[in-house]
N, C-alpha and C positions, 0 to 999 in steps of 0.2 A: 536660806537665800539662794536663788538660782544663779549659777555662775554664767555671766554673759559670754557670748562668743566673740564679741568685738568691744574693745575699749578705745575711746577717742580722747586724747589729751590735748587740751587747748590752753596754752598760756595767754594771759591777758594783762595788759597794763594800760590804764586810761583809755579803754575802748568804748566809752559811753556812746560815741557817735555811730559806731559800726555794729555794736552788739545786737540790737534788734534785727538788723539786716542779716547778720550772721546766723542767728538762731532760726529765723524764718527760712533760711536757705538750707541749713544743715539738717534740721529735723526731718523734712520730707525725704531727703536722700537716705537717711538711716532707717526710717520707717519702711521704705520701699525695699530694703535689703531682706526683709522677712526673717530676721534672726534677733536673738537677744543681744542688746547692746547697752553700754553706759557711756556717758559723756562726762569727763572730769575737767571742769573749767577751773584753772588755777589763777586766781587773782593775785598778781604779783605786787601787792601793796598799792593798788590804784588810789589816786587822790580825787577822782571825779565820781560820777554816779554809777560806775561799773558795779560795785557791790550791791547796790539797791536793785539794779536791773537784773543781776544774776538771781537774786532771791525772788524777784517777781517771775522770772522765767522758770525757776525751779517749781513754783507752785502749779504751773501749767504743764510742766514737762517732767514726769516722774523719773525718767532715766538720767536727768541732769544732776550731777554731784558738784557742789561748790566747795573749793578749798581756797582759803584766803591765807596768804603769807603775812607775817607780822610787819615786814618791811619789804621794800623793793630789793630783790636779791638778784635780778638779772634773768634774761630769757632762758639760758641754759639751766639755771637752778630751778626755775619754775617748771621746766620740762621734767627735770629729775624728780621734783616733788610729786608730779602727776604720775610718772611711771611707777613709783614705789606703791601707789595706791590702786593700780590697775588690777583687774581680776580676769580679764578676758583671755581667750585663746590667741586672739590676734589684737595687736595694739597699734593704733594709728596716731600720729602726731601731726598737727597742722596749726597754722596761725589763724587769728580771728579776723584779719583784715580782708579776707576773701581774695587775696592774690593767689592763694592756694585753693583751687576749685574743689569744693566738697564732692561734686559729682564724680570726681576721679576715684573716689574710694572704692566704688563697686568694681571698677576695672582692676585696681590694685589687689583687692581681695580675691577676685577670680584668678588672677595671675599667680598669686601666692599659693592658692589651693591646688590649682591644676598642675603647676610645675614643682610642687612640694618645696617651696622656697622658704627661707627664714626672713629675708628682707626684700622689700620692693621699694625702690627709690623713685620719687617723682622728680624728674629732671626738667629744668626750664630750658627748652630749646628755642624760645622766642622771648627776648627781654626788651622788645621795642618800646614797651610802655614805661620802662625805667628811664631815668635821666642819663645823659651821656656820662656824667661823673659816676653814677651808680654802676653803669655797665663796665666802665673802665676799671673801677676799683674791685668789683666782683670778679672780673676776669683775671686781674692781677692776683687776687687772693687765691683763686683755685689753681692757677698755674704755679704759684709759689708752693702751695700745699702738695700738689701732685709731684713737684720736683723734689721737695725736701722730705715729705712724709712717705710718698709712694704713689704709683700710678693706680693703686686700688681705690683711691679717693675719687668718687664720681664727680665729674665736672658739673658745676651749676646745680648740684643737689643740696638744697638747704635742709630744713628740718621737717619737710613734708615727706613722710615715709610710713610704711607699714612693716611691722615686725612681729615675729612669732613670740609665743610665751617664753620659749627657751632663750631667745635673744635678750629679751627684757630682763629675765632673771639673772643673766650674766652681767648685764649693765648695772643692775641694782646692787650686785655684789662687789662692784669695783670700789676701791678705797679712794679714788681720785676725787678731790673736792671741786676743782675748777675744770670739770670735764667739758669738752666740746663734742657734742654728740655727733655732729656731721663728720667727725674724724674717728670717734670711738667706735661707732657702728661698723664702718668699713674695715677697721683694724681687726675686728673679730674674725673676719674671713669666712663668715657663714654664707651658704648659697644665696645668691641675690640676683635681681634683675632690675631693669629700669623701665619706667613708663614716662613718656614725654608729655609736656603740656605747655601751653602758652601762658606766660605770666601776665595777669591782668593788672590794671591799676587798682590802687587801694580804694575800696568802696567808700570809705569815709574816714575822717580823722587824719592824723598825721603819723609819719613813720616813727617807730620806736628804736630805729637803728641809725642815729646820726653818726657823723664821722668819728666822734670820740668812742662810741661803742664798737664801731667797726675796727678801730685800731686796737681796742682792748681784746676783741675776739681774735685778731691776728696775733697779738702777743701771746695770749693763752694757747692758741693753736701751735705756735712755734715752740714755746717753752714746754708745752705738755706732751708733744709728740715727736720732737726732733732735737738732736744734739748739734744740729748744723750751726746755730749761733755760737756755741762754744768752740767749734772748729773754726768759725769765722774769726773769733777773738784770737785764736792761736795764729792764724794766718796774718792777721793784723800785727800781732806781736813780732812774727818773723820778718814781715815786711818792714816794720819800724826798725828792727835790729839791722837789717841790711842797709837801709838808708843811713842810719847812724854810723855804721862802719865806713860807708863811702865818705860821709862828711868828716869823720875822724881822720881818715887817710888824707883827705884834702887839706885839713887843718894842719896835720903834722908836716906834710910836704911844704905847705906855705910857710910854716915856722922855720923849717930847716933852710929853705932858700931865702929866708928873710924878705919874703914878698907879701907879708900879711897886710891887709888893708882893713882897718877897723870900720865897722859898720853895723848898724842895728838891724837892717832888713833881713839878711840871711839868718841871723840869730833868732829874730822874731818868728820868721817862717818855720824854722826848724823846731823851735820850742812849741809853737802853736800846733804843728802837725803831730808831734809826739804826744802832747797833752791831749789832743782830741782823740787820738787812737786809744790812749790809756783810759780816758773817761768812757768811751764807747764800750771798751772791753769790760770795764768795771760795771757798767750798766747792765750788760748782758749777763755777767756772772751774778749780779744782784737779783735779776729776775728769777734765776734758778734757786738761789739761796732763799729768796722770799717765798717761793712755792714750797720748798722743804720746810721752812719755818711755819708756814700756815698749816701744813699737813701735820707737823708734830704737835701743834697747839690743839688739834682735834676740834676746832671750831666748826659748827655746822654751816653749810653754805646757804641754808634757809631755815626759817623757823615758822611752823604752822600756827596760825592764830585761831583758825576756825575750819572745821570740816563738817559739812552737813550730814555725812554718813558715819561720823564717829559715834561709838557707843555712848549712851547717856550715862 
């Protein structure tokens, strides 16, 4: 079997509405590159007609490989499942909603080859098509990650990127189960560059990143790449201890001078404040303990149900 020069990994979840548009736009771009390529579409347990449409597209597009996960495992897990199966010298990842323009792949590939880079990030320099809420939360996420994880994290670079074979081999060898690739790849420190693009509106369907998934991504990013929350818990503990010492001194003074005034307000506020800090710290510690527990269990982050290129 001929080894392709380019592998394209596309995670999909309930993309029935946009899938025909995506394949009609991606295939001409890849055919025009005049090189051997493969497209690995990872169906992340879709509940609509996505699996049927993928099989139909595969009959007409021999370079398309369909991988179906047994259950919905999440965007990052689907990307990981696709990366493990790539064979190309260069590997690109992008979403199927056409907010990541496939036409940019040629520019990214030329940049990587000419400058002998390992990673080329596609960075969104114009997000005017996103809602105000989306722009605000995305901006907050990247500012937080660059502050806590490091300035090496590209601002507004999602999962649209081009990577060398060496980069992907290192990623596939990592033991992390809940990896966040937009932080893992920059952390490797391989030679990289950025290519800017304007983020378009979703071509069809609805977003697969609601607020709940955005929060889950933020928690995974924080607990997977930074110990800052643990340090924050320490500072909360020290602050609570300082406040408690002040209150204790006040209580002793009031007792000695016989000027105590019984009341529930101050007690309620003090107890509530300390209890809130304790619960917050326990929650942060619980996130880290939970990650360690999951890792020790050795449970896979995804399970493949079907692979069109698997040996018979």
